[in-house]
Every structure is written in structure tokens, then in C-alpha cells.
VEXDREN-2710 file (C-alpha; in Angstrom, 1 decimal):
% VEXDREN-2710
k/r/px/py/pz
1/UNK/-32.7/-17.7/0.4
2/UNK/-30.8/-15.2/-1.8
3/UNK/-27.7/-15.6/-3.8
4/UNK/-24.6/-13.6/-2.8
5/UNK/-21.1/-13.3/-4.1
6/UNK/-18.9/-14.2/-1.1
7/UNK/-15.9/-16.4/-1.5
8/UNK/-15.9/-19.7/0.4
9/UNK/-13.0/-20.0/2.8
10/UNK/-12.8/-23.7/2.2
11/UNK/-12.8/-24.0/-1.6
12/UNK/-12.6/-20.4/-2.7
13/UNK/-15.8/-20.6/-4.8
14/UNK/-17.2/-17.1/-5.4
15/UNK/-21.0/-17.9/-5.2
16/UNK/-23.0/-18.8/-2.1
17/UNK/-26.5/-18.8/-0.7
18/UNK/-27.4/-16.5/2.1
19/UNK/-29.2/-18.5/4.8
20/UNK/-31.9/-17.3/7.2
21/UNK/-29.4/-17.4/10.2
22/UNK/-27.0/-15.0/8.4
23/UNK/-24.5/-17.6/7.4
24/UNK/-23.5/-18.4/3.8
25/UNK/-23.7/-21.8/2.1
26/UNK/-21.2/-22.5/-0.7
27/UNK/-22.9/-23.7/-3.9
28/UNK/-19.9/-25.8/-4.8
29/UNK/-18.9/-27.6/-1.6
30/UNK/-21.9/-26.8/0.6
31/UNK/-19.6/-25.4/3.3
32/UNK/-21.4/-23.1/5.7
33/UNK/-19.6/-20.0/6.9
34/UNK/-19.9/-16.5/8.1
35/UNK/-18.8/-13.5/6.1
36/UNK/-18.1/-10.2/7.8
37/UNK/-16.8/-7.0/6.1
38/UNK/-14.1/-4.9/7.6
39/UNK/-16.6/-2.1/8.1
40/UNK/-19.0/-4.3/10.1
41/UNK/-16.3/-5.7/12.5
42/UNK/-16.2/-2.4/14.3
43/UNK/-18.7/-1.9/17.2
44/UNK/-18.7/1.8/16.7
45/UNK/-21.9/3.4/15.3
46/UNK/-22.2/4.2/11.7
47/UNK/-21.9/7.9/12.4
48/UNK/-18.7/7.4/14.5
49/UNK/-17.1/5.2/11.8
50/UNK/-17.8/7.7/9.1
51/UNK/-16.3/10.4/11.3
52/UNK/-13.1/8.4/11.8
53/UNK/-12.9/7.6/8.1
54/UNK/-13.3/11.3/7.3
55/UNK/-10.4/12.1/9.8
56/UNK/-8.3/9.5/8.0
57/UNK/-9.1/10.8/4.5
58/UNK/-8.1/14.3/5.6
59/UNK/-4.8/12.9/7.0
60/UNK/-5.4/13.6/10.7
61/UNK/-3.2/11.4/12.8
62/UNK/-4.8/9.6/15.8
63/UNK/-2.9/11.7/18.3
64/UNK/-4.2/14.9/16.8
65/UNK/-7.8/13.6/16.6
66/UNK/-7.8/12.6/20.3
67/UNK/-10.0/15.6/21.4
68/UNK/-12.4/15.3/18.5
69/UNK/-12.5/11.6/17.7
70/UNK/-15.7/9.8/18.9
71/UNK/-13.5/7.0/20.6
72/UNK/-10.3/6.5/22.4
73/UNK/-6.9/6.9/20.7
74/UNK/-6.2/3.1/20.6
75/UNK/-9.5/2.5/18.9
76/UNK/-8.8/5.2/16.4
77/UNK/-5.4/3.7/15.6
78/UNK/-6.9/0.3/15.2
79/UNK/-9.5/1.6/12.8
80/UNK/-6.8/3.4/10.8
81/UNK/-4.8/0.2/10.6
82/UNK/-7.8/-1.6/9.2
83/UNK/-8.3/1.1/6.5
84/UNK/-4.6/0.9/5.6
85/UNK/-4.8/-2.9/5.3
86/UNK/-7.8/-2.6/2.9
87/UNK/-5.7/-0.1/0.9
88/UNK/-2.8/-2.7/0.8
89/UNK/-5.1/-5.4/-0.5
90/UNK/-6.3/-3.1/-3.3
91/UNK/-2.7/-2.2/-4.2
92/UNK/-1.7/-5.8/-4.4
93/UNK/-4.5/-6.5/-6.9
94/UNK/-3.3/-3.8/-9.2
95/UNK/-2.2/-4.7/-12.7
96/UNK/1.5/-4.9/-13.6
97/UNK/3.0/-1.7/-15.0
98/UNK/3.8/-1.2/-18.7
99/UNK/5.2/1.6/-20.7
100/UNK/7.8/4.0/-19.3
101/UNK/8.7/3.1/-15.7
102/UNK/11.0/4.8/-13.3
103/UNK/12.8/2.7/-10.6
104/UNK/14.6/4.0/-7.5
105/UNK/15.3/3.3/-3.9
106/UNK/15.3/5.5/-0.8
107/UNK/15.4/5.2/3.0
108/UNK/12.8/6.2/5.6
109/UNK/13.5/7.1/9.2
110/UNK/14.5/10.0/11.4
111/UNK/17.9/11.4/11.9
112/UNK/20.1/9.3/14.2
113/UNK/23.7/9.3/15.3
114/UNK/26.1/6.9/13.7
115/UNK/26.5/5.8/10.1
116/UNK/24.8/7.9/7.4
117/UNK/23.6/6.9/4.0
118/UNK/22.9/3.4/2.8
119/UNK/23.1/0.9/5.7
120/UNK/22.4/3.4/8.4
121/UNK/20.8/1.8/11.5
122/UNK/17.2/2.3/12.3
123/UNK/16.3/3.1/8.6
124/UNK/13.9/1.2/6.4
125/UNK/14.9/0.7/2.8
126/UNK/12.1/1.3/0.3
127/UNK/12.0/0.4/-3.4
128/UNK/9.6/2.1/-5.8
129/UNK/8.4/1.9/-9.4
130/UNK/6.5/4.8/-11.0
131/UNK/4.7/4.6/-14.3
132/UNK/5.2/7.9/-16.1
133/UNK/2.2/10.2/-15.7
134/UNK/0.5/7.3/-13.9
135/UNK/0.6/5.3/-10.7
136/UNK/3.3/4.2/-8.2
137/UNK/4.1/1.0/-6.3
138/UNK/6.4/0.9/-3.3
139/UNK/7.6/-1.9/-1.1
140/UNK/9.9/-2.3/1.9
141/UNK/13.0/-4.4/1.0
142/UNK/15.7/-6.0/3.2
143/UNK/18.5/-4.7/1.0
144/UNK/19.2/-3.1/-2.4
145/UNK/20.9/-6.0/-4.0
146/UNK/20.2/-7.3/-7.5
147/UNK/18.7/-10.5/-6.2
148/UNK/16.2/-8.5/-4.3
149/UNK/15.2/-5.7/-6.7
150/UNK/15.1/-7.5/-10.0
151/UNK/12.4/-10.1/-9.0
152/UNK/10.2/-7.2/-7.8
153/UNK/10.6/-5.5/-11.2
154/UNK/9.8/-8.7/-13.1
155/UNK/6.7/-9.3/-10.9
156/UNK/5.2/-5.8/-11.1
157/UNK/6.1/-4.9/-14.7
158/UNK/5.4/-6.3/-18.2
159/UNK/8.1/-7.4/-20.5
160/UNK/9.1/-4.9/-23.1
161/UNK/8.7/-1.9/-20.8
162/UNK/11.0/1.1/-20.9
163/UNK/12.9/1.5/-17.7
164/UNK/14.6/4.6/-16.3
165/UNK/17.1/4.1/-13.5
166/UNK/20.1/5.7/-12.0
167/UNK/23.6/4.3/-12.4
168/UNK/23.3/1.7/-9.6
169/UNK/24.8/-1.6/-10.8
170/UNK/21.8/-3.7/-9.6
171/UNK/19.8/-2.4/-12.6
172/UNK/22.5/-3.4/-15.2
173/UNK/20.7/-6.5/-16.4
174/UNK/17.3/-4.8/-17.0
175/UNK/17.7/-5.0/-20.7
176/UNK/16.5/-8.6/-20.4
177/UNK/13.1/-7.3/-19.2
178/UNK/12.9/-4.4/-21.7
179/UNK/14.6/-1.3/-22.8
180/UNK/16.8/0.3/-20.2
181/UNK/17.9/4.0/-20.0
182/UNK/20.5/5.0/-17.4
183/UNK/20.2/8.5/-16.1
184/UNK/23.5/10.1/-15.3
185/UNK/23.8/12.9/-12.8
186/UNK/26.3/15.6/-11.9
187/UNK/26.0/16.7/-8.3
188/UNK/22.4/15.4/-8.2
189/UNK/21.3/17.1/-11.5
190/UNK/20.3/14.8/-14.4
191/UNK/22.5/15.3/-17.5
192/UNK/20.5/15.4/-20.7
193/UNK/16.8/15.0/-21.2
194/UNK/16.4/11.6/-19.4
195/UNK/15.4/11.8/-15.7
196/UNK/13.7/10.0/-12.8
197/UNK/12.1/13.1/-11.4
198/UNK/8.7/11.3/-11.1
199/UNK/9.8/8.7/-8.5
200/UNK/12.1/11.2/-6.8
201/UNK/9.1/13.6/-6.5
202/UNK/7.1/10.8/-4.9
203/UNK/9.8/10.2/-2.3
204/UNK/9.5/13.9/-1.3
205/UNK/5.7/13.5/-1.2
206/UNK/6.0/10.3/0.9
207/UNK/8.4/11.7/3.4
208/UNK/6.4/14.9/3.9
209/UNK/3.3/12.9/4.5
210/UNK/4.9/10.6/7.0
211/UNK/6.5/13.4/8.9
212/UNK/3.3/14.3/10.7
213/UNK/3.0/10.9/12.2
214/UNK/6.2/11.5/14.4
215/UNK/7.5/8.1/13.5
216/UNK/5.8/4.9/12.5
217/UNK/6.1/1.3/13.9
218/UNK/8.4/-0.8/11.7
219/UNK/6.1/-3.7/11.9
220/UNK/3.4/-1.6/10.1
221/UNK/5.6/0.0/7.5
222/UNK/4.0/-2.0/4.8
223/UNK/0.6/-0.6/5.7
224/UNK/1.8/3.0/5.7
225/UNK/3.5/2.4/2.3
226/UNK/0.2/1.0/1.0
227/UNK/-1.6/4.2/2.2
228/UNK/1.0/6.4/0.4
229/UNK/0.6/4.4/-2.8
230/UNK/-3.2/4.4/-2.6
231/UNK/-3.4/8.2/-1.9
232/UNK/-1.0/9.0/-4.7
233/UNK/-2.7/6.6/-7.2
234/UNK/-6.1/8.1/-6.4
235/UNK/-4.9/11.7/-6.0
236/UNK/-7.5/13.0/-8.4
237/UNK/-10.4/11.3/-6.6
238/UNK/-12.4/11.8/-3.4
239/UNK/-11.1/9.0/-1.1
240/UNK/-14.0/8.9/1.2
241/UNK/-16.5/7.1/-1.0
242/UNK/-13.8/4.8/-2.4
243/UNK/-12.6/3.7/1.0
244/UNK/-16.1/3.5/2.4
245/UNK/-17.1/1.1/-0.4
246/UNK/-13.9/-0.9/-0.1
247/UNK/-14.3/-1.4/3.7
248/UNK/-17.9/-2.7/3.1
249/UNK/-16.8/-5.1/0.4
250/UNK/-13.6/-6.5/1.9
251/UNK/-13.8/-9.7/4.0
252/UNK/-12.3/-9.1/7.5
253/UNK/-10.4/-12.4/7.2
254/UNK/-8.4/-11.0/4.2
255/UNK/-6.8/-8.3/6.3
256/UNK/-5.7/-10.5/9.2
257/UNK/-2.5/-11.6/7.4
258/UNK/-1.6/-7.9/7.0
259/UNK/-2.5/-6.9/10.6
260/UNK/-1.0/-10.0/12.3
261/UNK/-1.6/-10.3/16.0
262/UNK/-2.8/-6.7/16.2
263/UNK/-6.1/-7.6/14.3
END
């Protein structure tokens, strides 16, 4: 038998023995279990999975790949969801931000009749934090109230950070978490040297990227946001080897909470 680092689903211990029948035996509680990576759950051939992953990395939606993909459109969409779930797990494990951080909110969704602006029907409210010259983190929120936004800032940033926000009142108490600079605007143009151009630039990047999907299911918004964050945070790297490695090292059981019944 050989030792292997697979977390036990019963006690969570990170070290187990690989048995001759393919199962693992926890060295702490002796629980026997199977471990299957996200990559291995698919019945597609290695060549077909690599081709689908390449399509995903290049940003080819499932409906556009239907004539070139090695499988049906539903299978392609399911594979894409699994990749996005792995991205979401990696984004959740990221370290809290520190330093200069920009905070802002936006809405995602196509044009619809009725009320415009905040509170428009059919829109998804998104809150984002961007570390200057660094990485971004975005999450869908039910509203833009102080009780919703501040706990997210406290969770994902370190005390003593420098926060840049607009004049929205929900950010008024950010001085408790660190230094707070309010960016004032005149007809959308920042007054002075302070700005939140970084996070606003990311909103433009995100909306342009999502446009090609022709709409996304609201129940999977969190997966698409994870994809956007992951792509932006690794924009200087080749995503194919990163995702290929992540798919092989991520337990399929970990992504089920993100995929829900669709897994």
C-alpha cells in the first residue's frame, strides 16, 4: 500500500493509505472511502476532455462549440459548470486582501422594461473588492445595505487596509476597519486624484465577457462570478495547465455544494 494525501470525509484527516481495491483508508479513524477527482468523474476520453477545457479557456460558449465539440451541448455545459465550480473553490481559499482596496457595486442583467437603476427587476446585484494592481473578489448579494456589505468587507480584507469607495452611505463606518477615502464625482468623473477606476474597469471587463453567453441562469451566477474573478486574477498566466491541474486535484464531492442538484 502507498500513502496518499486525500482528506477523509468522516474526520477530515489529510493522510490516508491507498488500498489495493482503489479505496483509501484514513490513518486516523481507519474509515475507508473512495476519492474521485473532478477530472475523473467525466466519462469522456482524455483527448475529448482536454479539447473541452481548451474551448473553455479560450472563452468559447457551449452553443458556439456545438459543431466542433466532441460531445453534446448539455455535456459541454455540464463540463463547463464543473470547471467553474473548481474555480469558485480556489477563489474561496484565497487570502484576505490588504493594502489599498477599491469597493463598489453594480448590477448584471439585460435591458428590461420597467424600473431602471437600483432595484430593477430581473437584475443581479454584485459587490466587488479590488486590490490596487492586484486581484479582485466579487460576490452576488441580495441588497446593497450596510448590514450586507460591511460583513463581506470584514471577512475578505485585513484590518488597517486603505479603502476607496464612492459616496454611498453604507461605507460610512469603514474607518473602523481601516483608513477610508471617499471618492467624489461630478457627472461620473472623479474629482481630484482619488478614484475607483480599477473596480469600475473590472465591471466593464465582466459585462463584456458575459455578453457572449446571451444570458446566464441566475442559479449559477456564483459560478460565472468565480470564473470572472479567476480569469482576471490569473490574467498573466496560461489557464489551461492551471485548470487541468486543479481539476485533477479537486475532490468531486467538494463541488457538489456549488453545483447543487445539477451535479
